Every structure is written in C-alpha cells, then in structure tokens.
N, C-alpha and C positions, 0 to 999 in steps of 0.2 A: 503494499501500497505506499501511494505518493503521499508524505505530510506537506510535499513546499506552498509552503502559499502562493497564490491566484497573485503573479506581474500587477506589481500597482498601476493604475493608468498616469500617462503623464499627456505633456502636451503636445499637439502633433504640426508639422507646420503646413502650410496653404499648398506646398505643393503634391502634399499625398490625398490633394482631391480630386477631383476630374472638371466639376465647374461649380460656379461661385451665382449664388445670386443676393442681390442685397435688402436688408431687411430694415425701415424701421423703425425704431422702436419709439411706444406710446409711455405718453402721461402714465396711465393705471398702469404700468406695464410694472413698474417700479413701488416696490410695498417699503411697511413700514422704515427696514433697515437702510431706503437710500437704495441700492442696489434694482436689477430688476428680479423675476417673485421665481423659483428654478421650473414652474408649472408654466413659463410663458416659450420657456425653452422647447419643451412638447411640441406649444401652437407651430412656433418656429421649426422643426422639422417638417412637421404634416406642410404650412404653407412653404418651402425650398421644394420638396419635394413634388406636391402634387403641382405645383405651380409649374414649373419645368417638363414636368409631362403633361400637360396640357397645353405649355406654349409650343412642344412639338408635335403634338396633335396626334396622340397617344390615350390620352385621355378626356372621356366628354361624362362628367357629371350628371350631364341633365339628362342624353341618350344611349349615355352605354349601355351594352348590354354586360358587361365585368367590370367589380371596380376592387378596388384593393380594402380589406380590414385589417387592421392593425391588431397582430396577436402575442406583440410583445414590444419594449418599447424598455430603453436605462437612457440614462445621463451620466454623464461626469463632469466637477463644476472647476476650472482653474483662478480664475480671474474671477470680478466682477464687471458685470455690464450695467450701465445706466442713461436712464433720457436726462438729455437729451444723444441719440446715439447711435449713428447709423452702422449694422453689424454685417458683417457676407456671413452666407450661409451655405458652407462646401459638400458638397454632394459626390457618394461617391457607391458603388456598386460591390456588397464584400461576398458576396451568396447571389446566385443566381439559378435558384430549382425548379420545377415544373410548372407549379403551381403559385410560388412563394420570392419573396425577393429580400435579403437584410439593404438595406441600407443607411449607410455610417455617413453622420453631415457634422460638418466640426462647424461651430460658433467662432466668428475673429468678431474682435471688437480693432485697434487698430492698428496690434501687436504683429507678428511673422507668426505668431503661434497659434491655438487655440485655445476660446476662453474657458467654453467647453465645449467639450464631444460625447455624443450619443450614439444609440443607433433603431433603427424601428423595424420586423419583420412585416413586411405585409404578405398575406393568403388572397390572390387572388380570387372570388367566387361572379358563381353567375345572380346578378344582380334581383332577379325575381327568386330564384331555388336556394338561395348563401350557397350554393354546392361551391365545392371545391371548382378551376378550369385550367387549361393551361394557359398558362401565358400567347397573349393576340402575336401573332409573328410580327405586327407592326410593334408592337411597346415590348418584346424580348428586344429587337433589330437595335432601337434602340437606348436600351440597362445593357447590352453585351458592352457597348461605348461608354459605359460606367464604371466596367470593371476595372 
C-alpha cells in the first residue's frame, strides 16, 4: 500500500492552457473579506468553457439535442482576485472520453501564474432523455484542439 501524500497543487503558467477568455469581475463577486468569493470561480469555469463552445458553433443551448451536465468539479486557490479586475480563464481538455470531457481551467489575474485552477467533468447527454450519448463529431473535433 502506497502511503505517499498526493502532490500538493501548485500554480501553473499561462502556457499550460490552449485558449483564453476575458471575464470582468462584478461588484457582487467580492465577499466581506474583500476578494472574489470561492463560489464565483465555478461560475467562471462554466462561462469560459460554454462561451467558447458556443463561439465555435458546437453548442446550441436553446435548440441542441446534446447537452453537457457537470458530474464533478474541483478548484484550488493560490492568490486573491477582487473587483474591479479583468481575469482571464485559460481552458484545456485533460481527458476526452466517449461521452465525457474533463475540462481544466486556470484563472489568471495580472500575473503569469494561475490565481486559481480547477476542473469539471461534463457528461454529454441527450437533452430529452438525459441518457449519455457519444460526443457529436463537430464537438469532438473542437475539443481535440484543446487536448
């Protein structure tokens, strides 16, 4: 039995991510401690990935037959961010399955290293039955560029 502790998460450079999306912080993002509250980062993950897929023409949130449901998410925090600030969400795909994708997102402030990084896993399902389906070919082609 291996009793070694898991590797401690560490910040990553911008070069570790494939595409970036700017996101403006909002007044309501700050908490009473004067920095962006932890739950906001998960919203940024969703915003960055879904906006990118919509812009690429592979996600139709109103009429598409396939949707991605989040089944797992996680985030590590390294530096505080606060309103008013523009952050940049870096996106990459760590694992591309038959019906699922592990997206990894790095959140950057003004520096070269992530202020936070995390992941979420989408399982793609039929919008009506909610049963897993194979990734549509056009979606898979775009996701392969992010691996």
